N, CA, C and O atoms as a Tinker XYZ file with bonds, in Angstrom:
   400  protein
     1  N    236.971000  152.444000   41.524000    73     2
     2  CA   237.443000  151.406000   42.437000    64     1     3
     3  C    236.548000  151.379000   43.670000    63     2     4     5
     4  O    236.250000  152.412000   44.269000    81     3
     5  N    236.132000  150.186000   44.028000    73     3     6
     6  CA   235.281000  150.023000   45.193000    64     5     7
     7  C    236.105000  149.962000   46.474000    63     6     8     9
     8  O    237.283000  149.603000   46.469000    81     7
     9  N    235.453000  150.321000   47.556000    73     7    10
    10  CA   236.078000  150.222000   48.874000    64     9    11
    11  C    236.340000  148.742000   49.171000    63    10    12    13
    12  O    235.456000  147.912000   48.962000    81    11
    13  N    237.539000  148.399000   49.656000    73    11    14
    14  CA   237.841000  146.998000   49.947000    64    13    15
    15  C    237.010000  146.478000   51.120000    63    14    16    17
    16  O    236.564000  147.244000   51.974000    81    15
    17  N    236.816000  145.168000   51.140000    73    15    18
    18  CA   236.062000  144.533000   52.216000    64    17    19
    19  C    236.854000  144.501000   53.526000    63    18    20    21
    20  O    236.278000  144.537000   54.613000    81    19
    21  N    238.168000  144.433000   53.407000    73    19    22
    22  CA   239.026000  144.315000   54.589000    64    21    23
    23  C    240.187000  145.307000   54.502000    63    22    24    25
    24  O    240.598000  145.729000   53.421000    81    23
    25  N    240.691000  145.656000   55.666000    73    23    26
    26  CA   241.949000  146.388000   55.769000    64    25    27
    27  C    242.860000  145.545000   56.645000    63    26    28    29
    28  O    242.492000  145.158000   57.754000    81    27
    29  N    244.046000  145.267000   56.139000    73    27    30
    30  CA   245.004000  144.458000   56.883000    64    29    31
    31  C    246.197000  145.336000   57.225000    63    30    32    33
    32  O    246.866000  145.879000   56.346000    81    31
    33  N    246.444000  145.462000   58.513000    73    31    34
    34  CA   247.541000  146.285000   59.021000    64    33    35
    35  C    248.669000  145.371000   59.484000    63    34    36    37
    36  O    248.453000  144.457000   60.281000    81    35
    37  N    249.853000  145.620000   58.985000    73    35    38
    38  CA   251.023000  144.828000   59.350000    64    37    39
    39  C    251.988000  145.745000   60.096000    63    38    40    41
    40  O    252.415000  146.774000   59.572000    81    39
    41  N    252.323000  145.363000   61.316000    73    39    42
    42  CA   253.213000  146.204000   62.111000    64    41    43
    43  C    254.578000  146.315000   61.439000    63    42    44    45
    44  O    255.243000  145.314000   61.168000    81    43
    45  N    254.974000  147.548000   61.180000    73    43    46
    46  CA   256.274000  147.812000   60.591000    64    45    47
    47  C    257.257000  148.384000   61.593000    63    46    48    49
    48  O    258.407000  148.660000   61.253000    81    47
    49  N    256.809000  148.562000   62.822000    73    47    50
    50  CA   257.663000  149.038000   63.925000    64    49    51
    51  C    258.221000  150.436000   63.712000    63    50    52    53
    52  O    259.226000  150.791000   64.328000    81    51
    53  N    257.601000  151.234000   62.861000    73    51    54
    54  CA   258.109000  152.580000   62.633000    64    53    55
    55  C    257.896000  153.439000   63.866000    63    54    56    57
    56  O    256.836000  153.382000   64.489000    81    55
    57  N    258.880000  154.223000   64.215000    73    55    58
    58  CA   258.832000  155.095000   65.386000    64    57    59
    59  C    258.640000  156.543000   64.935000    63    58    60    61
    60  O    258.643000  156.836000   63.739000    81    59
    61  N    258.476000  157.429000   65.890000    73    59    62
    62  CA   258.215000  158.843000   65.597000    64    61    63
    63  C    259.281000  159.451000   64.696000    63    62    64    65
    64  O    258.965000  160.316000   63.879000    81    63
    65  N    260.519000  159.029000   64.821000    73    63    66
    66  CA   261.600000  159.553000   64.000000    64    65    67
    67  C    261.608000  158.994000   62.589000    63    66    68    69
    68  O    262.414000  159.412000   61.758000    81    67
    69  N    260.714000  158.050000   62.313000    73    67    70
    70  CA   260.622000  157.489000   60.981000    64    69    71
    71  C    261.389000  156.204000   60.759000    63    70    72    73
    72  O    261.274000  155.588000   59.699000    81    71
    73  N    262.166000  155.792000   61.738000    73    71    74
    74  CA   262.944000  154.578000   61.573000    64    73    75
    75  C    262.198000  153.374000   62.127000    63    74    76    77
    76  O    261.521000  153.467000   63.151000    81    75
    77  N    262.327000  152.253000   61.445000    73    75    78
    78  CA   261.729000  151.018000   61.961000    64    77    79
    79  C    262.750000  150.340000   62.856000    63    78    80    81
    80  O    263.842000  149.991000   62.408000    81    79
    81  N    262.393000  150.154000   64.124000    73    79    82
    82  CA   263.353000  149.654000   65.095000    64    81    83
    83  C    262.872000  148.460000   65.901000    63    82    84    85
    84  O    263.683000  147.785000   66.536000    81    83
    85  N    261.588000  148.186000   65.892000    73    83    86
    86  CA   261.025000  147.213000   66.817000    64    85    87
    87  C    261.131000  145.766000   66.389000    63    86    88    89
    88  O    261.707000  145.429000   65.355000    81    87
    89  N    260.554000  144.931000   67.224000    73    87    90
    90  CA   260.599000  143.480000   67.061000    64    89    91
    91  C    259.973000  143.037000   65.741000    63    90    92    93
    92  O    260.543000  142.210000   65.029000    81    91
    93  N    258.815000  143.580000   65.419000    73    91    94
    94  CA   258.120000  143.125000   64.202000    64    93    95
    95  C    258.981000  143.341000   62.963000    63    94    96    97
    96  O    259.096000  142.456000   62.114000    81    95
    97  N    259.574000  144.504000   62.869000    73    95    98
    98  CA   260.442000  144.797000   61.720000    64    97    99
    99  C    261.652000  143.866000   61.713000    63    98   100   101
   100  O    262.019000  143.319000   60.673000    81    99
   101  N    262.261000  143.696000   62.870000    73    99   102
   102  CA   263.453000  142.846000   62.960000    64   101   103
   103  C    263.143000  141.388000   62.633000    63   102   104   105
   104  O    264.031000  140.652000   62.204000    81   103
   105  N    261.899000  140.963000   62.830000    73   103   106
   106  CA   261.498000  139.590000   62.515000    64   105   107
   107  C    260.918000  139.474000   61.111000    63   106   108   109
   108  O    260.371000  138.431000   60.754000    81   107
   109  N    261.031000  140.536000   60.306000    73   107   110
   110  CA   260.668000  140.456000   58.898000    64   109   111
   111  C    259.210000  140.663000   58.559000    63   110   112   113
   112  O    258.747000  140.168000   57.531000    81   111
   113  N    258.474000  141.376000   59.384000    73   111   114
   114  CA   257.045000  141.558000   59.131000    64   113   115
   115  C    256.767000  142.163000   57.759000    63   114   116   117
   116  O    255.869000  141.707000   57.052000    81   115
   117  N    257.519000  143.171000   57.385000    73   115   118
   118  CA   257.251000  143.859000   56.117000    64   117   119
   119  C    257.667000  143.027000   54.903000    63   118   120   121
   120  O    257.185000  143.268000   53.796000    81   119
   121  N    258.544000  142.066000   55.097000    73   119   122
   122  CA   258.930000  141.207000   53.977000    64   121   123
   123  C    257.783000  140.280000   53.558000    63   122   124   125
   124  O    257.830000  139.696000   52.476000    81   123
   125  N    256.760000  140.140000   54.399000    73   123   126
   126  CA   255.605000  139.316000   54.066000    64   125   127
   127  C    254.563000  140.052000   53.232000    63   126   128   129
   128  O    253.623000  139.430000   52.736000    81   127
   129  N    254.714000  141.370000   53.066000    73   127   130
   130  CA   253.714000  142.146000   52.324000    64   129   131
   131  C    253.510000  141.663000   50.886000    63   130   132   133
   132  O    252.360000  141.509000   50.475000    81   131
   133  N    254.556000  141.418000   50.104000    73   131   134
   134  CA   254.321000  140.926000   48.742000    64   133   135
   135  C    253.570000  139.597000   48.714000    63   134   136   137
   136  O    252.679000  139.402000   47.887000    81   135
   137  N    253.924000  138.692000   49.609000    73   135   138
   138  CA   253.231000  137.402000   49.659000    64   137   139
   139  C    251.767000  137.597000   50.036000    63   138   140   141
   140  O    250.880000  136.983000   49.442000    81   139
   141  N    251.519000  138.444000   51.016000    73   139   142
   142  CA   250.158000  138.744000   51.443000    64   141   143
   143  C    249.338000  139.294000   50.283000    63   142   144   145
   144  O    248.198000  138.880000   50.073000    81   143
   145  N    249.912000  140.218000   49.538000    73   143   146
   146  CA   249.224000  140.804000   48.378000    64   145   147
   147  C    248.923000  139.735000   47.322000    63   146   148   149
   148  O    247.819000  139.692000   46.779000    81   147
   149  N    249.893000  138.884000   47.034000    73   147   150
   150  CA   249.692000  137.810000   46.050000    64   149   151
   151  C    248.578000  136.861000   46.482000    63   150   152   153
   152  O    247.727000  136.494000   45.672000    81   151
   153  N    248.577000  136.469000   47.736000    73   151   154
   154  CA   247.582000  135.532000   48.240000    64   153   155
   155  C    246.181000  136.145000   48.231000    63   154   156   157
   156  O    245.212000  135.474000   47.875000    81   155
   157  N    246.072000  137.397000   48.617000    73   155   158
   158  CA   244.762000  138.057000   48.592000    64   157   159
   159  C    244.206000  138.089000   47.174000    63   158   160   161
   160  O    243.024000  137.823000   46.954000    81   159
   161  N    245.067000  138.417000   46.217000    73   159   162
   162  CA   244.648000  138.466000   44.819000    64   161   163
   163  C    244.256000  137.084000   44.316000    63   162   164   165
   164  O    243.213000  136.932000   43.680000    81   163
   165  N    245.076000  136.077000   44.592000    73   163   166
   166  CA   244.777000  134.732000   44.097000    64   165   167
   167  C    243.520000  134.146000   44.734000    63   166   168   169
   168  O    242.847000  133.316000   44.124000    81   167
   169  N    243.203000  134.567000   45.942000    73   167   170
   170  CA   242.000000  134.080000   46.627000    64   169   171
   171  C    240.767000  134.925000   46.301000    63   170   172   173
   172  O    239.650000  134.581000   46.686000    81   171
   173  N    240.981000  136.026000   45.594000    73   171   174
   174  CA   239.858000  136.892000   45.242000    64   173   175
   175  C    239.316000  137.692000   46.409000    63   174   176   177
   176  O    238.153000  138.095000   46.406000    81   175
   177  N    240.160000  137.923000   47.411000    73   175   178
   178  CA   239.743000  138.720000   48.567000    64   177   179
   179  C    240.055000  140.192000   48.311000    63   178   180   181
   180  O    241.145000  140.536000   47.854000    81   179
   181  N    239.103000  141.041000   48.606000    73   179   182
   182  CA   239.263000  142.481000   48.418000    64   181   183
   183  C    239.775000  143.101000   49.711000    63   182   184   185
   184  O    239.032000  143.222000   50.686000    81   183
   185  N    241.046000  143.494000   49.717000    73   183   186
   186  CA   241.641000  144.034000   50.941000    64   185   187
   187  C    242.688000  145.082000   50.613000    63   186   188   189
   188  O    243.413000  144.976000   49.623000    81   187
   189  N    242.752000  146.093000   51.464000    73   187   190
   190  CA   243.839000  147.062000   51.430000    64   189   191
   191  C    244.852000  146.620000   52.485000    63   190   192   193
   192  O    244.480000  146.179000   53.573000    81   191
   193  N    246.134000  146.744000   52.150000    73   191   194
   194  CA   247.195000  146.344000   53.068000    64   193   195
   195  C    248.037000  147.573000   53.386000    63   194   196   197
   196  O    248.345000  148.375000   52.504000    81   195
   197  N    248.406000  147.710000   54.662000    73   195   198
   198  CA   249.248000  148.839000   55.049000    64   197   199
   199  C    250.255000  148.401000   56.105000    63   198   200   201
   200  O    249.916000  147.685000   57.046000    81   199
   201  N    251.503000  148.844000   55.934000    73   199   202
   202  CA   252.504000  148.717000   56.981000    64   201   203
   203  C    252.286000  149.875000   57.933000    63   202   204   205
   204  O    251.989000  150.986000   57.493000    81   203
   205  N    252.425000  149.642000   59.216000    73   203   206
   206  CA   252.069000  150.649000   60.216000    64   205   207
   207  C    253.245000  151.052000   61.103000    63   206   208   209
   208  O    254.350000  150.517000   61.009000    81   207
   209  N    252.955000  152.003000   61.950000    73   207   210
   210  CA   253.863000  152.311000   63.042000    64   209   211
   211  C    253.777000  151.164000   64.044000    63   210   212   213
   212  O    253.105000  150.167000   63.781000    81   211
   213  N    254.427000  151.288000   65.152000    73   211   214
   214  CA   254.427000  150.237000   66.165000    64   213   215
   215  C    253.010000  150.011000   66.687000    63   214   216   217
   216  O    252.324000  150.959000   67.069000    81   215
   217  N    252.579000  148.755000   66.700000    73   215   218
   218  CA   251.250000  148.407000   67.216000    64   217   219
   219  C    251.292000  148.058000   68.706000    63   218   220   221
   220  O    250.282000  147.646000   69.279000    81   219
   221  N    252.445000  148.220000   69.323000    73   219   222
   222  CA   252.623000  148.026000   70.768000    64   221   223
   223  C    252.402000  146.586000   71.224000    63   222   224   225
   224  O    251.919000  146.343000   72.330000    81   223
   225  N    252.758000  145.642000   70.368000    73   223   226
   226  CA   252.645000  144.226000   70.709000    64   225   227
   227  C    253.994000  143.529000   70.546000    63   226   228   229
   228  O    254.058000  142.385000   70.097000    81   227
   229  N    255.048000  144.214000   70.906000    73   227   230
   230  CA   256.404000  143.721000   70.668000    64   229   231
   231  C    256.632000  142.321000   71.231000    63   230   232   233
   232  O    257.318000  141.515000   70.602000    81   231
   233  N    256.077000  142.015000   72.390000    73   231   234
   234  CA   256.274000  140.697000   72.991000    64   233   235
   235  C    255.591000  139.592000   72.207000    63   234   236   237
   236  O    255.909000  138.417000   72.387000    81   235
   237  N    254.640000  139.960000   71.328000    73   235   238
   238  CA   253.872000  138.965000   70.596000    64   237   239
   239  C    254.023000  139.089000   69.083000    63   238   240   241
   240  O    253.330000  138.410000   68.325000    81   239
   241  N    254.933000  139.962000   68.650000    73   239   242
   242  CA   255.083000  140.222000   67.234000    64   241   243
   243  C    255.838000  139.153000   66.495000    63   242   244   245
   244  O    256.417000  138.248000   67.095000    81   243
   245  N    255.827000  139.264000   65.216000    73   243   246
   246  CA   255.198000  140.251000   64.357000    64   245   247
   247  C    253.677000  140.213000   64.453000    63   246   248   249
   248  O    253.062000  139.150000   64.529000    81   247
   249  N    253.092000  141.409000   64.446000    73   247   250
   250  CA   251.653000  141.561000   64.627000    64   249   251
   251  C    250.972000  141.974000   63.326000    63   250   252   253
   252  O    251.546000  142.666000   62.485000    81   251
   253  N    249.721000  141.522000   63.194000    73   251   254
   254  CA   248.902000  141.826000   62.028000    64   253   255
   255  C    247.473000  142.002000   62.531000    63   254   256   257
   256  O    247.030000  141.264000   63.411000    81   255
   257  N    246.745000  142.980000   61.977000    73   255   258
   258  CA   245.368000  143.252000   62.373000    64   257   259
   259  C    244.481000  143.208000   61.140000    63   258   260   261
   260  O    244.827000  143.766000   60.098000    81   259
   261  N    243.332000  142.542000   61.261000    73   259   262
   262  CA   242.341000  142.511000   60.188000    64   261   263
   263  C    241.133000  143.320000   60.632000    63   262   264   265
   264  O    240.527000  143.045000   61.668000    81   263
   265  N    240.794000  144.326000   59.826000    73   263   266
   266  CA   239.613000  145.154000   60.077000    64   265   267
   267  C    238.627000  144.935000   58.948000    63   266   268   269
   268  O    239.086000  144.678000   57.835000    81   267
   269  N    237.341000  145.011000   59.121000    73   267   270
   270  CA   236.642000  145.547000   60.291000    64   269   271
   271  C    236.401000  144.528000   61.397000    63   270   272   273
   272  O    235.764000  144.865000   62.395000    81   271
   273  N    236.888000  143.290000   61.259000    73   271   274
   274  CA   236.660000  142.268000   62.279000    64   273   275
   275  C    237.361000  142.585000   63.598000    63   274   276   277
   276  O    236.971000  142.077000   64.649000    81   275
   277  N    238.386000  143.415000   63.543000    73   275   278
   278  CA   239.201000  143.741000   64.710000    64   277   279
   279  C    239.879000  142.494000   65.280000    63   278   280   281
   280  O    239.972000  142.321000   66.495000    81   279
   281  N    240.346000  141.634000   64.379000    73   279   282
   282  CA   241.103000  140.453000   64.776000    64   281   283
   283  C    242.574000  140.829000   64.841000    63   282   284   285
   284  O    243.134000  141.312000   63.857000    81   283
   285  N    243.205000  140.614000   65.989000    73   283   286
   286  CA   244.620000  140.909000   66.203000    64   285   287
   287  C    245.374000  139.587000   66.270000    63   286   288   289
   288  O    245.001000  138.681000   67.014000    81   287
   289  N    246.436000  139.492000   65.485000    73   287   290
   290  CA   247.225000  138.273000   65.423000    64   289   291
   291  C    248.672000  138.556000   65.803000    63   290   292   293
   292  O    249.201000  139.631000   65.521000    81   291
   293  N    249.302000  137.585000   66.443000    73   291   294
   294  CA   250.712000  137.681000   66.800000    64   293   295
   295  C    251.469000  136.479000   66.273000    63   294   296   297
   296  O    250.871000  135.468000   65.904000    81   295
   297  N    252.780000  136.593000   66.239000    73   295   298
   298  CA   253.621000  135.506000   65.753000    64   297   299
   299  C    253.495000  135.269000   64.260000    63   298   300   301
   300  O    253.714000  134.158000   63.778000    81   299
   301  N    253.139000  136.322000   63.527000    73   299   302
   302  CA   252.945000  136.211000   62.078000    64   301   303
   303  C    254.303000  136.432000   61.406000    63   302   304   305
   304  O    254.619000  137.531000   60.952000    81   303
   305  N    255.094000  135.361000   61.357000    73   303   306
   306  CA   256.466000  135.477000   60.879000    64   305   307
   307  C    256.782000  134.562000   59.705000    63   306   308   309
   308  O    257.948000  134.321000   59.393000    81   307
   309  N    255.721000  134.047000   59.047000    73   307   310
   310  CA   255.960000  133.118000   57.940000    64   309   311
   311  C    254.788000  133.134000   56.965000    63   310   312   313
   312  O    253.704000  133.630000   57.273000    81   311
   313  N    255.033000  132.580000   55.787000    73   311   314
   314  CA   253.962000  132.443000   54.807000    64   313   315
   315  C    252.884000  131.496000   55.325000    63   314   316   317
   316  O    251.705000  131.669000   55.017000    81   315
   317  N    253.279000  130.502000   56.106000    73   315   318
   318  CA   252.311000  129.571000   56.682000    64   317   319
   319  C    251.354000  130.296000   57.626000    63   318   320   321
   320  O    250.160000  129.997000   57.646000    81   319
   321  N    251.866000  131.242000   58.402000    73   319   322
   322  CA   251.016000  132.023000   59.301000    64   321   323
   323  C    250.037000  132.873000   58.499000    63   322   324   325
   324  O    248.856000  132.948000   58.838000    81   323
   325  N    250.520000  133.509000   57.443000    73   323   326
   326  CA   249.651000  134.312000   56.581000    64   325   327
   327  C    248.569000  133.424000   55.971000    63   326   328   329
   328  O    247.402000  133.812000   55.930000    81   327
   329  N    248.944000  132.241000   55.499000    73   327   330
   330  CA   247.971000  131.313000   54.919000    64   329   331
   331  C    246.881000  130.947000   55.924000    63   330   332   333
   332  O    245.698000  130.932000   55.582000    81   331
   333  N    247.272000  130.656000   57.147000    73   331   334
   334  CA   246.298000  130.289000   58.179000    64   333   335
   335  C    245.337000  131.443000   58.457000    63   334   336   337
   336  O    244.136000  131.228000   58.621000    81   335
   337  N    245.859000  132.653000   58.508000    73   335   338
   338  CA   245.019000  133.820000   58.773000    64   337   339
   339  C    244.048000  134.050000   57.617000    63   338   340   341
   340  O    242.873000  134.342000   57.840000    81   339
   341  N    244.535000  133.920000   56.386000    73   339   342
   342  CA   243.658000  134.119000   55.227000    64   341   343
   343  C    242.652000  132.974000   55.082000    63   342   344   345
   344  O    241.520000  133.197000   54.652000    81   343
   345  N    243.056000  131.755000   55.435000    73   343   346
   346  CA   242.099000  130.644000   55.438000    64   345   347
   347  C    240.956000  130.953000   56.399000    63   346   348   349
   348  O    239.788000  130.748000   56.071000    81   347
   349  N    241.296000  131.441000   57.570000    73   347   350
   350  CA   240.284000  131.803000   58.553000    64   349   351
   351  C    239.397000  132.934000   58.072000    63   350   352   353
   352  O    238.187000  132.926000   58.296000    81   351
   353  N    240.001000  133.903000   57.414000    73   351   354
   354  CA   239.230000  135.032000   56.897000    64   353   355
   355  C    238.196000  134.547000   55.885000    63   354   356   357
   356  O    237.052000  135.002000   55.888000    81   355
   357  N    238.607000  133.623000   55.022000    73   355   358
   358  CA   237.675000  133.064000   54.039000    64   357   359
   359  C    236.531000  132.292000   54.713000    63   358   360   361
   360  O    235.414000  132.257000   54.196000    81   359
   361  N    236.810000  131.685000   55.850000    73   359   362
   362  CA   235.797000  130.908000   56.572000    64   361   363
   363  C    234.988000  131.752000   57.547000    63   362   364   365
   364  O    233.997000  131.284000   58.108000    81   363
   365  N    235.418000  133.014000   57.752000    73   363   366
   366  CA   234.724000  133.880000   58.696000    64   365   367
   367  C    235.087000  133.610000   60.138000    63   366   368   369
   368  O    234.354000  133.991000   61.050000    81   367
   369  N    236.234000  132.943000   60.354000    73   367   370
   370  CA   236.712000  132.603000   61.691000    64   369   371
   371  C    238.176000  133.026000   61.821000    63   370   372   373
   372  O    238.957000  132.803000   60.897000    81   371
   373  N    238.560000  133.626000   62.933000    73   371   374
   374  CA   239.973000  133.970000   63.098000    64   373   375
   375  C    240.828000  132.707000   63.281000    63   374   376   377
   376  O    240.376000  131.722000   63.864000    81   375
   377  N    242.052000  132.750000   62.782000    73   375   378
   378  CA   242.987000  131.636000   62.936000    64   377   379
   379  C    243.387000  131.524000   64.404000    63   378   380   381
   380  O    244.098000  132.393000   64.910000    81   379
   381  N    242.947000  130.473000   65.099000    73   379   382
   382  CA   243.155000  130.400000   66.556000    64   381   383
   383  C    244.613000  130.337000   66.980000    63   382   384   385
   384  O    244.955000  130.800000   68.069000    81   383
   385  N    245.485000  129.771000   66.141000    73   383   386
   386  CA   246.889000  129.628000   66.535000    64   385   387
   387  C    247.617000  130.968000   66.621000    63   386   388   389
   388  O    248.669000  131.054000   67.255000    81   387
   389  N    247.082000  132.000000   66.002000    73   387   390
   390  CA   247.751000  133.304000   65.965000    64   389   391
   391  C    246.943000  134.415000   66.626000    63   390   392   393
   392  O    247.447000  135.521000   66.819000    81   391
   393  N    245.693000  134.124000   66.972000    73   391   394
   394  CA   244.803000  135.137000   67.521000    64   393   395
   395  C    245.268000  135.615000   68.899000    63   394   396   397
   396  O    245.608000  134.816000   69.771000    81   395
   397  N    245.274000  136.914000   69.065000    73   395   398
   398  CA   245.644000  137.496000   70.365000    64   397   399
   399  C    244.376000  137.887000   71.120000    63   398   400
   400  O    244.456000  138.397000   72.238000    81   399
C-alpha cells in the first residue's frame, strides 16, 4: 500500500478522559466520515481520514484539516460542505466558503 497523497483530520472533540464533548462532535462531525470516505473513493483521491481530539476551533466547528496543504476549514456540518472542500482539493484550491 502506498502512502496517501492527503491526510484529512476531522475534529471529533475527544478530551483527555476519552469522551467526545465538544461542539464538533455535538454538530455531527464524525457522522460525516462514511460520506467523506465514499466521496474520496469515488473521486479517486488517495487520502487517509482520521477523527481527532479537539482541534481547539469550537467557535468555528465542525472543523476539518487537509494535510499536507495545511488547509483548515470550519462549519463543515453537511455533505455539501464536504463536497465543496473535495471539489477544491481536486482543483488545487481551498474551498473559500469554509476556509479558516
